[in-house]
C-alpha positions in Angstrom: 176.9 67.4 241.6 180.2 69.8 242.7 180.4 70.9 246.3 180.1 74.8 247.0 183.9 75.8 247.2 185.0 76.9 250.8 186.0 80.4 251.6 189.5 81.2 251.5 190.5 82.5 254.9 191.5 86.1 255.0 194.0 87.7 257.1 192.9 87.8 260.7 194.0 91.7 261.1 190.8 92.3 259.0 189.6 92.7 262.2 190.1 96.0 263.5 191.4 94.6 267.2 193.8 91.8 265.9 195.5 94.6 263.5 195.5 97.0 266.4 197.9 95.0 268.2 201.9 95.0 268.5 203.6 93.0 266.5 204.9 90.7 269.1 201.6 89.7 270.5 200.1 89.3 267.0 202.5 86.8 266.1 202.2 85.1 269.7 198.1 84.8 269.3 198.4 83.8 265.4 198.8 79.9 265.8 196.1 80.1 268.3 193.7 81.8 265.7 191.2 79.5 264.1 189.6 80.3 261.0 185.8 79.7 260.6 182.8 80.4 258.5 179.7 82.1 260.3 176.5 81.2 257.9 173.7 83.1 258.2 170.9 82.7 261.3 173.9 80.4 263.2 173.2 80.7 266.8 176.6 81.1 268.1 175.4 81.0 271.4 172.5 81.4 273.7 171.1 83.3 276.4 173.1 81.8 279.7 175.8 79.8 277.8 179.4 78.9 279.2 181.1 80.7 276.2 183.8 78.3 274.9 185.5 80.8 272.2 186.2 84.4 271.7 185.2 85.2 268.2 186.9 88.2 265.9 184.8 88.7 262.9 186.5 89.4 259.5 183.3 90.1 257.3 179.3 89.5 258.1 177.3 90.9 261.2 176.9 89.1 264.4 174.0 90.4 266.4 173.5 90.4 270.1 169.7 89.6 270.9 167.5 89.4 274.0 164.8 87.3 274.2 161.8 87.7 276.9 160.3 84.4 278.4 157.1 85.1 275.7 159.0 84.6 272.9 159.3 88.5 271.9 162.9 89.7 271.2 164.9 92.7 269.8 168.4 93.1 269.3 170.7 95.3 271.4 173.8 95.5 269.6 175.5 95.0 266.1 179.2 93.4 266.0 181.4 93.8 262.8 185.0 93.7 261.8 185.8 96.5 264.3 184.9 94.2 267.3 184.4 90.8 269.1 181.8 88.3 270.2 182.1 86.8 273.7 183.1 89.1 276.1 181.6 87.4 279.2 184.9 85.2 278.6 187.4 88.1 280.2 184.8 90.1 282.0 184.4 87.3 284.5 180.8 86.6 284.6 181.0 83.5 282.4 177.6 84.1 280.3 175.3 86.6 279.1 171.6 87.2 279.1 171.8 87.8 275.7 172.1 85.3 272.2 174.6 85.7 269.6 173.1 85.2 266.5 174.9 85.9 262.9 172.6 88.2 260.9 174.8 88.7 257.9 177.0 85.9 256.7 180.5 86.3 256.7 183.9 85.0 258.5 185.9 85.3 261.6 188.8 84.0 263.6 188.3 82.1 267.0 190.7 82.3 270.3 189.6 79.4 272.8 188.7 80.4 276.5 191.7 79.4 277.4 194.0 81.0 275.3 192.1 84.5 275.9 192.3 84.2 279.5 196.3 83.7 279.3 196.4 86.8 277.1 194.3 88.7 279.3 196.1 87.8 282.6 199.2 89.6 280.7 197.9 92.7 280.9 199.2 93.6 277.8 197.2 95.2 274.5 194.7 93.0 273.9 193.6 93.1 277.2 193.4 96.9 276.9 191.6 96.8 273.5 189.2 94.5 274.7 187.9 96.3 277.8 187.7 99.7 275.4 185.6 98.0 272.9 183.3 96.3 276.0 182.9 100.1 276.7 182.4 100.8 273.6 179.7 97.9 272.9 177.8 98.8 276.3 177.6 102.6 275.0 175.6 100.9 271.7 173.5 98.6 273.9 172.2 101.8 276.0 171.9 104.0 273.1 169.7 101.4 271.3 167.6 101.0 274.6 166.9 104.7 274.8 166.4 104.9 271.0 163.7 101.7 271.1 162.0 103.9 273.7 161.5 107.3 272.8 162.5 107.2 268.5 160.2 106.6 265.8 160.3 103.1 263.6 161.3 105.5 260.8 164.3 106.9 263.0 165.0 103.5 264.1 164.9 101.5 260.5 167.3 104.5 259.6 169.7 104.0 262.5 169.7 99.8 261.6 170.5 100.5 257.8 173.2 102.8 258.6 174.9 100.6 261.4 174.4 97.6 259.2 176.1 99.1 255.9 178.9 100.5 258.1 179.8 97.1 259.4 179.8 95.5 255.7 181.6 98.4 254.3 178.7 98.0 251.5 175.6 100.0 250.6 174.3 96.5 249.7 172.3 94.8 252.4 170.9 91.1 251.9 167.9 91.0 254.3 164.5 90.7 254.8 161.4 92.7 256.4 160.9 89.8 258.7 164.4 89.7 259.9 164.6 93.6 260.6 161.0 93.2 262.3 162.3 90.9 264.5 165.3 92.7 265.3 163.9 95.7 266.1 161.2 94.0 267.9 158.2 95.3 266.4 155.5 94.1 263.6 156.8 93.4 259.9 153.9 95.3 258.8 155.4 98.4 260.2 158.5 97.9 258.8 156.9 97.5 255.4 155.1 101.1 255.8 158.7 102.4 257.2 160.4 100.9 254.6 158.2 102.0 251.5 158.4 105.8 253.1 162.1 105.5 252.6 161.9 104.1 249.2 159.6 106.2 248.2 161.5 109.3 248.9 164.7 107.7 247.1 167.1 106.8 250.1 166.8 103.0 249.6 165.9 100.6 247.1 163.9 97.6 247.8 163.9 94.0 246.2 162.9 90.5 247.2 165.5 89.9 250.0 167.7 93.0 249.5 168.0 96.8 250.5 170.7 99.0 248.9 171.2 102.3 250.3 171.0 105.1 247.5 171.4 108.1 249.4 173.5 107.9 252.4 173.4 111.9 253.3 169.4 111.9 253.1 169.5 108.8 255.4 171.9 110.5 257.7 169.8 113.6 258.3 166.6 111.3 258.7 168.1 109.4 261.3 168.1 110.2 265.3 170.7 111.5 267.5 171.4 107.5 268.5 173.3 107.0 265.4 175.9 109.6 265.7 176.4 109.1 269.7 177.5 105.5 269.1 179.7 106.2 266.0 181.4 109.4 268.4 181.9 106.8 271.4 183.2 104.2 268.8 185.8 106.5 267.1 186.6 108.1 270.7 187.5 104.2 272.4 188.6 102.2 268.9 191.4 101.8 266.1 189.6 102.7 262.9 188.7 99.4 260.7 191.2 97.6 258.8 188.6 98.2 256.4 189.5 102.1 255.9 186.4 103.3 257.5 184.8 103.6 260.8 181.3 103.3 261.6 179.6 106.2 260.3 182.1 107.1 257.2 179.8 107.4 254.0 180.0 105.0 251.3 179.9 105.7 247.9 176.1 106.3 246.5 174.7 104.4 243.4 172.5 106.3 240.7 169.1 106.8 241.9 167.1 104.4 239.4 163.7 105.8 240.4 161.5 105.1 243.4 159.2 101.9 243.5 157.2 100.5 246.1 159.5 98.6 248.6 159.8 95.0 247.7 162.1 93.4 251.1 160.3 90.2 251.8 
């Protein structure tokens, strides 16, 4: 039996932070960047871990998840190729209270803790961009906390779908209702009801293990203010995505095939 082909390394500058570095800084960093695959469900770090690598996602999505003592958990932020994973390395705290898990399989380039600390000490553009990204990430986690407390599950689901589509640069999401429920910190049955409403109204199409966004403008009308607030802060602080879209950029819509009950598992 033949082995599955390995992913071909992409251009590190598909990550927006690496793409925004001056040529001299990027060339100095390039030999130290190691290409890795991020399989679905990979626990990159757990709460309290001493993180050894900074990761610059090229494709895929990483979720920052906070877990309570009773086992309940919820996602506090999403990271795609607009950002980086491992801010504790340069923020001085050595660890984070949240875990990092690959929500959507992809690839990344990683940089050792030692090299990142050396680069940060230079006080150059990487330090500047890393701090700006951390500020944007704080804005996202803060807005997520407010959203989870004050907005309906329908609105939260719309926000999550839009933010995920933004970071995948695609209207098609490979995700189960069980995973969405875990990330939003709610019961799966509640997600099923919310997803069925969106599908009945023609905003999404559900199939087993997949969701396709059919009518993005309508989804943006239904979402709460949190989505636009986070996007505005990211646009203010960060360079545009190398893929040509900032978070919040409308993607191509697929033709409406007719609504039917959601089947996302």
